C-alpha positions as CSV (number, residue, x, y, z in Angstrom):
1,M,24.1,-3.2,2.0
2,S,25.6,-5.3,4.4
3,S,24.2,-7.6,6.9
4,N,24.4,-6.2,10.3
5,G,26.7,-8.9,11.7
6,N,23.9,-10.9,13.4
7,G,23.0,-12.6,9.4
8,Q,19.6,-10.4,9.7
9,R,19.2,-7.7,6.7
10,P,17.4,-4.4,7.2
11,P,14.6,-4.8,4.7
12,Q,15.6,-3.7,1.4
13,T,15.4,-2.2,-2.3
14,P,14.7,-5.6,-4.3
15,K,17.7,-5.9,-6.6
16,G,18.6,-3.9,-9.5
17,K,16.1,-1.7,-8.6
18,Q,18.1,0.3,-6.3
19,T,20.3,1.9,-8.8
20,K,18.0,2.9,-10.9
21,E,16.5,5.1,-7.9
22,Q,19.4,6.3,-6.6
23,N,21.3,7.0,-9.5
24,D,18.8,9.0,-12.3
25,E,19.8,12.2,-10.9
26,T,20.2,13.7,-14.2
27,F,17.1,13.9,-16.7
28,Q,17.7,11.9,-19.4
29,L,15.8,12.3,-22.5
30,S,16.1,8.4,-23.4
31,R,14.6,7.3,-20.8
32,V,11.2,8.7,-22.2
33,F,11.4,5.8,-24.8
34,L,12.2,2.9,-22.5
35,A,9.4,3.6,-20.2
36,F,7.8,2.0,-23.7
37,T,10.0,-1.6,-22.8
38,Q,7.8,-1.3,-19.5
39,L,4.5,-1.1,-21.1
40,P,4.2,-5.0,-21.3
41,R,3.5,-5.7,-17.6
42,V,1.2,-3.1,-17.3
43,I,-1.0,-4.4,-19.7
44,R,-0.6,-8.0,-18.5
45,L,-2.3,-6.1,-15.5
46,V,-5.0,-4.2,-16.8
47,W,-6.0,-6.8,-19.2
48,S,-5.9,-9.6,-16.8
49,T,-8.3,-7.2,-14.7
50,S,-11.1,-7.1,-17.5
51,P,-10.6,-8.1,-21.1
52,L,-14.0,-7.5,-22.0
53,L,-13.1,-3.7,-20.9
54,T,-10.0,-3.4,-22.2
55,I,-10.8,-4.7,-26.0
56,T,-13.8,-2.0,-25.8
57,M,-11.4,1.1,-24.7
58,A,-9.1,-0.1,-27.4
59,L,-12.3,-1.0,-29.9
60,I,-13.4,2.7,-29.5
61,S,-9.5,4.4,-30.0
62,F,-9.4,2.9,-32.6
63,A,-12.4,4.2,-34.3
64,S,-12.6,7.8,-32.8
65,G,-8.4,8.4,-35.0
66,F,-10.6,8.3,-38.0
67,L,-13.6,10.4,-37.3
68,P,-11.3,13.9,-37.1
69,V,-10.1,13.9,-40.8
70,L,-13.9,12.5,-41.5
71,S,-15.0,15.8,-39.6
72,V,-12.4,17.9,-41.5
73,W,-12.8,15.8,-45.2
74,I,-16.9,17.2,-44.7
75,T,-16.1,20.7,-43.8
76,R,-14.8,21.1,-46.8
77,G,-18.0,19.6,-48.5
78,V,-19.9,21.9,-46.8
79,V,-18.4,25.2,-47.6
80,D,-18.0,24.0,-51.4
81,S,-21.4,23.2,-51.7
82,V,-23.0,26.2,-49.9
83,I,-20.9,28.7,-52.3
84,T,-21.5,27.1,-55.1
85,A,-25.4,26.7,-53.9
86,A,-25.2,30.5,-53.9
87,F,-24.1,31.7,-56.9
88,S,-25.2,28.9,-59.2
89,R,-28.8,28.7,-60.1
90,T,-28.3,25.5,-61.2
91,H,-27.6,23.6,-57.9
92,T,-30.0,23.1,-55.5
93,L,-29.3,22.8,-51.9
94,G,-29.0,19.2,-52.3
95,M,-25.5,18.5,-51.2
96,V,-25.5,21.1,-48.7
97,W,-27.9,18.9,-47.4
98,F,-25.9,15.7,-47.6
99,F,-22.9,17.1,-46.1
100,V,-24.6,18.5,-43.3
101,G,-26.3,15.3,-42.3
102,A,-22.7,13.3,-42.8
103,Q,-21.5,16.2,-40.3
104,L,-24.7,15.7,-37.6
105,V,-24.1,11.9,-37.8
106,V,-19.9,12.1,-37.4
107,G,-20.6,14.4,-34.4
108,L,-23.3,12.4,-32.8
109,G,-20.7,9.9,-33.5
110,Q,-18.1,10.9,-31.6
111,N,-20.0,12.0,-28.4
112,L,-21.1,8.1,-28.2
113,L,-17.9,6.7,-28.6
114,S,-17.0,9.2,-26.3
115,T,-19.8,8.4,-23.5
116,L,-19.0,4.7,-24.3
117,S,-14.9,5.6,-23.9
118,N,-15.5,7.3,-20.5
119,I,-18.0,4.5,-18.9
120,A,-15.5,1.5,-20.1
121,Q,-12.9,3.3,-18.5
122,Q,-14.5,4.9,-15.5
123,L,-15.3,0.8,-15.2
124,L,-11.6,-0.2,-16.2
125,Q,-10.7,2.5,-13.5
126,E,-12.0,1.4,-10.3
127,R,-11.2,-2.4,-11.0
128,V,-7.9,-1.7,-11.7
129,S,-7.4,1.0,-8.5
130,N,-9.0,-2.2,-7.1
131,R,-6.9,-5.2,-7.8
132,V,-3.9,-3.0,-7.5
133,Q,-4.3,-2.6,-3.9
134,A,-5.6,-6.0,-2.9
135,M,-2.3,-6.9,-4.8
136,I,-0.6,-4.6,-2.2
137,L,-2.2,-6.2,0.3
138,E,-1.8,-9.5,-1.0
139,K,1.9,-8.5,-0.8
140,A,2.2,-7.0,2.5
141,N,0.7,-10.2,4.6
142,T,3.7,-12.0,3.0
143,L,6.5,-9.7,4.5
144,D,8.3,-10.8,7.5
145,L,7.7,-8.0,10.6
146,A,11.2,-6.8,10.1
147,F,9.8,-5.0,7.1
148,F,7.0,-3.1,9.1
149,E,9.4,-1.8,11.4
150,D,11.9,-0.1,8.6
151,A,10.6,3.3,7.7
152,E,12.0,3.0,3.9
153,F,9.8,0.4,3.4
154,Y,6.9,2.3,4.5
155,D,7.7,5.0,2.6
156,K,7.4,2.7,-0.7
157,L,4.7,0.8,0.7
158,R,3.1,4.5,0.5
159,N,3.7,5.5,-2.9
160,A,3.0,1.7,-4.0
161,S,-0.7,2.2,-2.7
162,D,-1.0,6.8,-3.0
163,E,0.3,7.1,-6.7
164,S,-0.7,3.0,-8.2
165,S,-3.7,2.6,-7.9
166,Y,-4.4,4.8,-10.5
167,K,-1.4,5.0,-12.1
168,P,-1.8,1.6,-14.7
169,M,-5.2,3.1,-16.1
170,S,-4.0,6.6,-16.7
171,I,-0.9,4.6,-18.3
172,I,-3.3,2.4,-20.8
173,S,-5.6,5.1,-21.1
174,Q,-2.9,7.3,-22.7
175,L,-1.4,4.1,-24.6
176,F,-5.3,4.6,-26.4
177,D,-5.5,8.0,-27.2
178,F,-1.7,7.6,-28.3
179,A,-3.2,4.8,-30.8
180,K,-6.4,7.0,-31.6
181,T,-4.1,10.5,-32.6
182,L,-1.6,8.7,-34.5
183,V,-4.4,7.1,-36.7
184,T,-5.9,10.8,-36.6
185,L,-1.8,12.2,-37.5
186,F,-1.2,9.9,-40.6
187,S,-4.4,10.9,-41.7
188,M,-4.3,14.3,-41.8
189,L,-0.9,14.5,-43.1
190,F,-2.6,12.2,-46.1
191,L,-4.6,15.6,-46.7
192,L,-1.7,18.1,-46.7
193,L,0.4,16.2,-49.4
194,N,-2.1,16.9,-51.7
195,L,-0.9,20.8,-50.4
196,T,2.6,20.6,-49.5
197,W,4.6,18.6,-47.7
198,W,7.0,21.3,-46.1
199,L,3.7,22.7,-43.7
200,G,3.3,18.7,-42.4
201,V,6.9,19.2,-41.1
202,I,6.8,22.3,-39.6
203,A,3.7,21.0,-38.3
204,L,5.4,18.2,-37.1
205,L,8.7,19.8,-35.4
206,M,6.2,22.9,-33.5
207,P,5.4,20.8,-30.5
208,I,8.7,18.8,-30.1
209,P,10.6,21.4,-27.4
210,S,7.5,21.2,-25.4
211,F,7.5,17.4,-25.1
212,I,11.3,18.0,-24.0
213,S,9.9,19.8,-21.5
214,S,7.0,18.4,-20.3
215,T,8.8,15.5,-20.0
216,R,12.0,16.8,-18.0
217,Y,9.4,18.6,-15.5
218,G,7.5,15.4,-14.9
219,W,10.8,13.5,-14.2
220,R,11.4,16.1,-11.9
221,G,8.0,15.5,-10.8
222,Y,8.9,12.1,-9.5
223,K,12.0,12.8,-8.4
224,K,10.3,15.5,-5.8
225,M,7.2,12.8,-4.9
226,R,10.4,10.4,-3.6
227,R,12.3,13.5,-1.6
228,Q,9.0,14.0,0.2
229,S,7.1,10.5,1.2
230,P,8.7,10.8,4.7
231,E,7.1,14.2,5.2
232,R,3.8,13.4,3.6
233,R,4.1,10.1,5.5
234,R,4.3,12.0,8.5
235,M,1.2,14.5,7.7
236,M,-0.6,11.4,7.2
237,Y,0.8,10.7,11.0
238,L,-0.4,13.7,12.3
239,N,-3.7,13.1,10.4
240,R,-4.6,10.6,12.3
241,L,-3.5,11.8,15.8
242,M,-5.9,15.0,15.4
243,T,-8.9,12.5,13.9
244,T,-8.9,9.4,15.5
245,D,-10.2,8.2,19.3
246,T,-7.5,6.4,20.1
247,Y,-5.4,9.7,20.8
248,N,-8.4,12.2,21.1
249,K,-8.2,11.9,25.0
250,E,-4.3,12.5,25.4
251,I,-4.1,15.1,23.2
252,K,-7.3,16.8,24.7
253,L,-5.9,16.6,28.3
254,F,-2.3,17.4,27.7
255,S,-3.3,20.3,24.9
256,L,-1.3,19.1,22.2
257,G,-3.9,20.1,19.4
258,H,-2.4,23.2,18.3
259,F,0.9,21.6,18.8
260,F,0.3,18.9,16.4
261,I,-1.6,21.3,13.9
262,N,1.4,24.0,13.9
263,Q,3.9,20.8,12.8
264,F,0.9,20.0,10.3
265,K,0.5,23.0,8.9
266,D,4.7,23.7,9.0
267,L,5.6,20.7,7.1
268,A,2.6,21.2,4.1
269,E,4.0,25.2,4.0
270,A,7.2,23.5,3.3
271,L,5.9,20.8,0.7
272,Y,4.2,23.5,-1.3
273,Q,7.0,26.0,-1.2
274,E,8.6,22.8,-3.2
275,D,5.6,22.3,-5.2
276,K,5.0,25.8,-6.6
277,R,8.6,26.4,-8.0
278,I,8.0,22.9,-9.9
279,I,4.3,23.8,-11.0
280,V,5.4,27.6,-11.8
281,R,8.2,26.9,-14.0
282,R,6.7,23.9,-15.6
283,Y,3.7,25.7,-16.5
284,L,5.5,28.9,-17.6
285,A,7.7,26.9,-20.2
286,S,4.5,25.2,-21.5
287,F,2.4,28.4,-22.1
288,A,6.3,29.5,-24.1
289,W,6.3,26.6,-26.6
290,S,2.3,26.8,-26.8
291,S,3.2,30.8,-27.6
292,L,5.7,29.4,-30.2
293,S,3.6,26.6,-32.3
294,A,0.7,29.7,-32.2
295,V,3.2,32.0,-33.5
296,A,3.7,29.1,-36.4
297,N,0.7,28.1,-36.8
298,S,-0.5,31.8,-37.9
299,A,2.3,32.0,-40.2
300,I,0.5,28.8,-41.7
301,Y,-2.9,30.6,-41.6
302,I,-1.6,33.1,-43.9
303,Y,0.6,30.9,-46.6
304,V,-2.8,28.8,-46.8
305,A,-5.1,31.9,-47.1
306,L,-2.9,33.2,-49.4
307,R,-3.2,30.6,-51.8
308,A,-6.9,31.0,-51.7
309,V,-6.9,34.1,-52.7
310,I,-4.7,33.3,-56.2
311,G,-7.2,31.0,-56.9
312,A,-5.1,27.7,-56.2
313,I,-7.5,26.3,-53.6
314,S,-11.4,26.6,-53.2
315,I,-12.4,28.4,-49.9
316,G,-13.6,24.6,-49.2
317,S,-10.1,23.6,-49.4
318,L,-8.9,26.8,-47.3
319,T,-10.8,25.6,-44.6
320,M,-9.9,21.6,-44.9
321,Y,-6.5,22.9,-44.5
322,T,-6.3,25.2,-42.3
323,Q,-8.2,22.4,-40.1
324,A,-6.0,19.7,-40.6
325,I,-2.7,21.8,-40.0
326,I,-4.4,22.6,-37.3
327,Q,-4.9,18.9,-36.5
328,V,-1.7,17.8,-37.1
329,G,0.3,20.1,-34.8
330,S,-2.3,19.6,-32.0
331,S,-2.2,15.6,-33.2
332,F,1.8,15.2,-33.0
333,Q,1.5,17.3,-29.9
334,G,-0.7,15.0,-28.6
335,I,1.3,12.2,-29.3
336,L,4.4,13.8,-27.9
337,G,2.7,14.5,-24.7
338,N,0.8,11.4,-24.3
339,L,4.7,9.8,-24.2
340,S,5.3,11.7,-21.5
341,G,2.9,10.8,-19.3
342,I,3.6,7.6,-20.1
343,Y,6.7,8.0,-19.5
344,E,5.7,9.8,-15.8
345,N,3.0,7.6,-15.6
346,N,6.1,4.5,-15.3
347,L,7.8,6.3,-13.0
348,F,5.1,5.4,-10.6
349,V,3.8,2.5,-11.4
350,D,7.4,1.7,-11.0
351,T,7.2,2.1,-7.1
352,L,4.2,-1.0,-7.4
353,Y,6.8,-3.3,-9.0
354,Q,9.4,-2.4,-6.6
355,F,7.3,-3.0,-4.0
356,L,6.0,-6.5,-5.2
357,E,9.9,-7.2,-5.9
358,Y,10.0,-7.6,-2.0
359,Q,10.6,-11.2,-0.9
360,P,9.9,-12.5,2.7
361,R,13.1,-13.9,4.3
362,I,11.2,-16.0,6.9
363,V,9.5,-19.0,4.7
364,S,8.1,-22.1,5.5
365,P,10.8,-25.2,4.3
366,A,10.4,-26.5,0.9
367,Q,8.8,-30.3,2.2
368,P,8.0,-29.4,6.1
369,N,7.9,-32.2,8.5
370,A,4.8,-32.7,10.4
371,L,4.1,-31.2,13.7
372,Q,3.3,-34.2,15.7
373,R,2.0,-33.5,19.4
374,D,2.3,-35.9,22.0
375,S,-1.0,-38.3,23.0
376,N,-0.3,-38.4,26.5
377,S,-0.2,-34.3,27.1
378,P,-2.6,-31.8,25.0
379,G,1.1,-29.6,25.5
380,L,4.0,-29.1,23.8
381,A,7.5,-29.3,24.7
382,V,9.3,-25.8,24.3
383,E,13.3,-26.0,24.0
384,F,15.2,-23.1,23.3
385,R,19.5,-23.4,22.3
386,N,22.0,-21.4,22.6
387,V,19.5,-18.1,20.2
388,S,21.4,-15.1,20.3
389,F,19.4,-12.7,18.2
390,T,19.9,-8.9,17.5
391,Y,16.9,-6.4,15.5
392,P,18.0,-5.5,12.0
393,G,19.8,-1.8,12.4
394,K,20.8,-2.9,16.1
395,D,24.8,-3.2,17.2
396,P,25.2,-7.1,17.8
397,E,28.1,-6.2,20.5
398,T,26.0,-3.6,22.3
399,E,22.4,-4.0,21.0
400,A,21.9,-7.8,21.0
401,A,18.0,-8.2,22.2
402,L,19.3,-11.9,23.5
403,K,23.0,-13.7,23.7
404,N,23.5,-17.2,24.5
405,V,19.8,-18.4,25.7
406,S,18.9,-21.9,26.8
407,F,16.2,-23.1,27.9
408,A,13.7,-25.9,28.5
409,I,9.6,-26.1,29.3
410,K,8.6,-29.5,29.1
411,A,4.5,-30.1,27.3
412,G,2.1,-29.3,30.1
413,E,4.3,-26.4,32.0
414,A,3.7,-23.1,32.9
415,I,6.4,-20.7,32.8
416,A,6.4,-16.7,33.9
417,L,9.1,-14.7,32.5
418,V,10.0,-11.7,34.1
419,G,12.8,-8.5,33.8
420,R,12.8,-5.4,32.8
421,N,11.1,-3.7,30.3
422,G,13.4,-4.6,27.1
423,A,15.2,-7.3,28.7
424,G,14.3,-9.9,26.0
425,K,11.5,-11.2,27.0
426,T,8.7,-10.5,24.2
427,T,11.7,-10.8,22.1
428,L,11.4,-15.1,23.2
429,V,8.0,-14.9,22.1
430,K,8.2,-13.3,18.4
431,L,11.4,-15.7,18.3
432,L,8.9,-18.7,19.1
433,T,6.4,-17.9,16.2
434,R,9.2,-17.1,13.7
435,L,8.0,-13.5,13.7
436,Y,11.8,-13.5,13.3
437,D,14.6,-16.0,13.0
438,P,17.4,-15.9,15.5
439,D,21.2,-15.5,14.2
440,A,22.2,-18.2,16.3
441,G,21.3,-21.3,18.0
442,Q,18.2,-23.2,17.9
443,I,14.1,-23.2,18.9
444,L,12.4,-26.6,19.6
445,I,9.1,-27.0,19.6
446,G,8.1,-30.9,20.5
447,G,12.0,-32.1,19.5
448,R,12.1,-30.5,16.0
449,D,13.8,-27.2,14.9
450,I,10.6,-24.7,14.4
451,R,12.1,-23.7,10.9
452,E,11.8,-27.8,10.1
453,Y,7.8,-27.0,9.9
454,D,5.4,-24.4,7.3
455,I,4.9,-21.5,9.1
456,E,0.5,-21.4,9.4
457,E,1.2,-24.7,11.3
458,L,3.3,-23.6,13.5
459,R,1.9,-20.4,14.6
460,S,-1.4,-22.5,15.0
461,V,0.1,-24.5,17.7
462,V,0.9,-21.1,19.6
463,G,-2.0,-18.9,21.3
464,V,-0.1,-15.4,22.1
465,I,-2.3,-12.0,22.8
466,F,0.4,-8.9,23.3
467,Q,0.3,-6.1,25.2
468,D,-0.2,-4.2,22.5
469,Y,-3.3,-6.2,20.9
470,V,-5.6,-4.9,18.9
471,T,-8.8,-3.4,19.6
472,Y,-10.8,-4.1,16.2
473,Y,-14.0,-2.1,14.9
474,M,-16.3,-5.3,14.0
475,S,-19.0,-7.1,15.9
476,A,-17.7,-8.4,19.2
477,R,-18.0,-12.2,17.8
478,E,-15.9,-10.8,14.9
479,N,-13.5,-9.3,17.4
480,I,-13.1,-12.7,19.7
481,G,-13.6,-15.0,16.4
482,V,-10.5,-13.9,14.5
483,G,-8.4,-15.4,17.2
484,Q,-9.7,-18.9,14.9
485,I,-10.6,-17.4,11.8
486,D,-12.0,-20.6,10.0
487,E,-14.9,-20.9,13.9
488,I,-15.4,-17.3,14.0
489,E,-18.8,-18.1,12.5
490,N,-19.4,-20.2,15.6
491,L,-21.3,-18.3,18.6
492,E,-21.2,-21.2,20.8
493,L,-17.2,-21.4,20.9
494,V,-16.7,-17.7,20.8
495,E,-19.4,-17.7,23.9
496,R,-17.2,-20.5,25.5
497,A,-13.7,-18.6,25.1
498,A,-15.1,-15.2,26.0
499,G,-16.3,-17.3,29.1
500,K,-13.1,-18.3,29.8
501,S,-12.0,-14.6,30.0
502,G,-14.7,-13.2,31.7
503,A,-15.0,-11.1,28.4
504,N,-18.6,-13.2,28.8
505,A,-20.2,-10.6,31.4
506,V,-18.9,-7.5,29.5
507,I,-20.4,-8.5,26.0
508,T,-24.0,-9.9,27.3
509,K,-24.2,-6.4,28.8
510,L,-24.1,-4.5,25.1
511,H,-27.2,-3.6,23.1
512,D,-26.7,-6.1,20.7
513,G,-24.7,-8.6,22.0
514,Y,-21.9,-10.4,20.4
515,A,-23.9,-8.8,17.0
516,T,-22.7,-5.2,19.4
517,M,-20.2,-3.3,16.8
518,L,-17.2,-2.4,18.9
519,G,-15.6,1.3,18.8
520,R,-17.3,4.4,17.5
521,W,-15.8,4.2,14.3
522,F,-18.8,3.0,12.9
523,K,-22.8,3.2,13.4
524,D,-24.2,2.0,16.4
525,G,-20.6,1.1,17.8
526,T,-19.8,1.0,21.6
527,Q,-16.9,1.3,23.5
528,L,-15.0,-0.9,25.6
529,S,-13.1,0.9,28.9
530,G,-9.5,-0.5,28.6
531,G,-10.2,-3.4,31.0
532,E,-13.2,-4.5,28.7
533,W,-11.2,-4.5,25.8
534,Q,-8.5,-6.5,27.4
535,K,-10.5,-9.4,28.3
536,V,-12.2,-9.2,24.6
537,A,-8.3,-9.6,23.8
538,L,-7.5,-12.5,26.1
539,A,-10.6,-14.2,25.0
540,R,-9.0,-14.9,21.2
541,A,-6.5,-17.0,22.9
542,F,-9.0,-19.2,24.5
543,M,-10.9,-19.0,21.2
544,R,-7.7,-21.2,19.7
545,N,-7.0,-24.3,21.6
546,A,-3.6,-24.2,20.4
547,P,-1.5,-26.6,23.0
548,I,0.8,-23.8,23.2
549,L,-0.6,-20.0,25.5
550,V,1.4,-17.5,26.0
551,L,0.1,-14.1,27.7
552,D,2.8,-10.8,27.0
553,E,1.3,-9.2,29.6
554,P,-2.2,-8.2,28.2
555,T,-3.6,-7.6,31.9
556,S,-1.2,-4.7,32.5
557,S,-4.5,-2.3,32.3
558,L,-6.1,-4.3,35.0
559,D,-5.8,-3.9,38.5
560,A,-3.5,-6.3,40.7
561,Q,-6.6,-7.8,41.8
562,A,-8.3,-9.0,38.8
563,E,-5.2,-10.2,36.9
564,Y,-4.6,-12.4,39.8
565,E,-8.0,-13.7,39.4
566,I,-7.6,-13.4,35.8
567,F,-4.4,-15.8,35.7
568,T,-5.7,-17.8,38.1
569,Q,-8.5,-18.9,36.0
570,F,-5.7,-18.9,33.2
571,R,-3.2,-21.8,35.1
572,L,-7.3,-23.6,35.9
573,L,-8.5,-23.5,32.6
574,T,-4.6,-24.8,30.7
575,E,-3.9,-27.0,32.5
576,G,-1.8,-29.2,30.7
577,K,-1.2,-27.2,28.3
578,T,2.5,-25.3,27.7
579,A,1.8,-22.1,29.5
580,I,4.2,-18.8,29.3
581,F,3.1,-15.5,30.7
582,I,4.7,-12.0,31.2
583,S,4.1,-9.9,33.7
584,H,5.3,-7.5,36.2
585,R,3.8,-8.2,39.0
586,F,4.9,-10.8,41.3
587,S,1.6,-12.1,43.0
588,T,0.8,-13.3,39.7
589,V,4.2,-14.9,38.6
590,R,4.8,-17.1,41.7
591,L,1.7,-19.2,40.2
592,A,3.8,-20.2,37.5
593,D,5.7,-23.9,37.9
594,R,9.0,-22.1,37.1
595,I,10.4,-18.4,36.6
596,F,13.1,-17.6,34.5
597,V,14.7,-14.6,35.1
598,I,15.4,-12.1,31.9
599,E,18.2,-9.2,32.6
600,E,19.6,-7.8,28.8
601,G,19.1,-10.2,26.9
602,V,20.7,-12.9,28.9
603,L,18.8,-15.7,30.9
604,K,20.1,-14.7,35.1
605,E,18.2,-17.4,37.1
606,S,15.2,-19.9,36.8
607,G,13.1,-21.8,39.8
608,S,10.2,-21.8,41.1
609,H,9.1,-18.7,43.7
610,T,10.3,-20.7,46.6
611,E,13.5,-21.4,44.8
612,L,14.2,-18.1,43.5
613,L,13.5,-16.3,46.8
614,A,15.7,-18.9,48.5
615,L,18.3,-18.0,46.2
616,D,18.7,-14.3,47.2
617,G,19.6,-13.1,43.7
618,R,18.0,-10.8,41.3
619,Y,14.5,-12.0,41.4
620,A,14.3,-11.7,45.1
621,E,15.6,-8.0,45.1
622,L,12.7,-7.4,42.6
623,F,10.4,-9.2,44.5
624,N,11.6,-7.5,47.3
625,L,11.8,-4.4,45.7
626,Q,7.7,-4.7,44.7
627,A,6.8,-5.7,48.1
628,E,8.2,-2.6,50.1
629,A,5.9,0.0,48.3
630,Y,2.4,-3.0,49.2
631,R,3.7,-2.5,53.0
């Protein structure tokens, strides 16, 4: 995939993986056996999660593999000892009791091992699932914002999260079953060699067609999952629309419920029809091949029975051999089934490792410079030098977000950004905090390019509240405390930040004060109004005692008077700090030391409110238009 001409590549499939998923359009049986080459990474994952539980499952599986052949051998002893005791007066029931007792011990042993295996498997499944989900969250936490604005990335994220949490454990379970069944198979084949060799060959050959059919349909199921991922993600979105309080009010007011429900039903029906075609064909094919195996087994039974009729083998041996033949066939079929399952599950687990191989492009330098603060000012100087930027997937010629923008903000200066929606105001803030890197030019804080600083240190000196701030369904204290996570337990600091934003007056009226759960998702939660939520969000900016504070239209839900009061207080509370605020209300904007007018990604004008009115340019035009609305 080529660059968009701006140096920012959209998120891509990790190198080496794109070819695999895009070019595998025809099923190849050889790939089934290649699945075993991927087993080490899955084994390492499960082993590192819990070595004790992994060893326990392995030992139980190995021990369980010998029990079927032991059971078959004991069954022969039971039958022969019963017949001997029945037709010979010189024999007692002693051997009958011995073999029956032995069969009971074997049966109890099988039950015990099965119980222990289920316990170990369930516990290990829970640990592995939690570990995988944590790995996905940790990887997501390292990736750039650009990844989260890409649909293909979301498909991979959903597939990794939905399918891979339990698939690694399924592979390990099938691997242990494979080993157990292999032990049983060779034990049974050893018994059959005492009768005739070709019975074992027939028992081994019969499950192969069913295995090939199963793996082919497993591959088709995987490809179906990849095709359906966008539609299933849309179904999840529709479900969220209909079941989340954030959207419920508007959905009811606009009577959108049936519209979204019908969309969900249409998607569900289309996916169901596609699923049905594969499911029906898969299980009908499985029935056909299993029927063939049943016919072959019946023919083998007849042969063994005839051998017993002519006296070549005893009745007990007849029972043992027929059971052994069944076990050989079912064991080999189980081995092939496990192999097919390992292959199919590995396809899904591969999506997890594809996701984990994504690497962020915006990273800290190997040897970052320390960010030096000016001892004479609590603020920091900011400078943009010929900065240009185009969002991934956009045309830099016609859709550039910023074009050769240059300006300087002195330490302690308050700047306002004005312009139409989409003019590039928020993009400036994203670049300042390295959510993106510019395609050209430099951004400096404290006289150094921000790419020379550690990312976490850079972001620690910039406090930002965006218009689309997050409403965390946590306690009021936690909602504010996340603004400075290492001080989240510091109630005094939280209250001080809430006092600066006006949130303190809201929170002290709640039934549990700062311990009150906000939002309606959890028990005893309290929902706030839009304006109240904004005050809580603003408190986060004050919670972080950063030398640079940015308010990106976070007061849009407040009335003009309330916004003016907050920004007036904001100016007082940020005295000496570098402040940047974005607003469409010019009564608020005029509080800034200087105003920058951004139009179509270009810095058109800059100056104080008075200077820009005297200039009689774009700012004066916008100011007069807004003022006219209030006359």
